[in-house]
C-alpha positions in Angstrom: -62.6 26.2 143.9 -64.6 23.5 145.7 -66.5 25.3 148.8 -64.5 24.4 151.6 -65.7 24.2 155.3 -64.5 24.3 158.8 -63.6 21.7 160.9 -63.4 21.8 165.4 -61.4 19.3 166.9 -62.2 20.1 170.7 -63.7 18.3 173.9 -67.7 17.4 174.3 -68.3 20.5 176.3 -67.2 22.5 172.7 -67.9 20.7 170.1 -71.5 21.3 170.1 -70.8 25.1 170.3 -69.1 24.8 167.2 -71.5 22.7 165.6 -74.3 25.0 166.2 -72.4 27.8 163.8 -71.9 25.3 161.1 -68.8 24.1 161.9 -68.2 20.4 161.6 -66.9 18.9 164.3 -65.0 15.8 165.9 -64.9 15.0 169.5 -61.5 14.5 171.2 -61.3 13.2 175.0 -57.6 12.8 174.7 -54.5 14.3 172.5 -54.2 10.8 171.3 -57.9 10.9 169.3 -57.3 14.5 168.6 -54.3 13.4 167.1 -56.0 10.7 164.9 -59.2 12.5 163.8 -56.6 14.9 162.8 -55.1 12.7 160.5 -58.2 11.1 158.8 -59.4 15.2 158.2 -56.6 15.3 156.0 -58.0 12.8 153.1 -61.1 15.6 153.0 -61.2 17.6 150.5 -64.2 19.5 151.6 -62.1 20.7 154.8 -59.8 24.4 154.3 -59.3 24.7 157.8 -59.0 23.0 161.0 -59.1 24.4 164.6 -57.7 22.2 167.3 -58.5 22.8 171.1 -55.7 24.6 172.8 -55.1 21.5 175.2 -54.4 19.7 172.5 -52.9 21.2 169.7 -50.0 22.4 172.5 -49.6 18.7 172.5 -49.1 17.4 169.1 -45.9 16.8 167.4 -44.2 19.5 165.4 -43.2 16.5 162.8 -47.3 15.3 162.1 -48.2 18.8 161.2 -45.4 19.4 159.5 -46.4 16.0 157.3 -49.9 17.1 157.1 -48.5 20.4 155.7 -46.1 18.5 153.2 -49.2 16.2 151.8 -52.1 19.0 152.4 -50.2 22.5 151.6 -54.4 24.1 151.3 -55.2 23.1 154.8 -54.6 25.4 157.8 -54.2 23.9 160.9 -54.3 26.3 163.9 -55.0 26.6 167.9 -58.2 27.2 169.2 -58.3 28.8 172.5 -60.6 27.6 175.6 -61.5 27.9 178.9 -58.9 26.1 179.8 -55.7 26.8 178.1 -55.3 30.3 176.0 -54.1 31.1 172.6 -52.3 34.0 171.4 -53.5 36.1 168.6 -53.4 34.2 165.0 -52.1 36.4 161.8 -55.0 35.9 159.5 -53.4 37.2 157.0 -50.6 35.0 157.0 -52.4 32.0 157.5 -54.4 32.6 154.4 -51.5 33.5 152.4 -49.9 30.7 153.2 -52.7 28.7 152.6 -53.3 30.4 148.6 -49.3 30.0 148.4 -48.3 32.9 148.4 -46.0 32.8 152.3 
């Protein structure tokens, strides 16, 4: 199985931080930009997980997330808590099982 990378969609204040630790980063200034970037990422086979900043993720349509999941069941799209909007704990085991097609 080819190696997968972590992608982060965040605002200009967060993107450089994640780039420094090796994530593929995409800077969005609006929710619409975040949606466009997310749609473009789905065609990249080298991306395995996408963290979307909470202020964008909470406003992404469930239909878009379902369409991405149907197109790329191996791709995990999840929320990235930020200072502006706190997230809730993620069940990592459940997400990994889902990505492996076992959950």
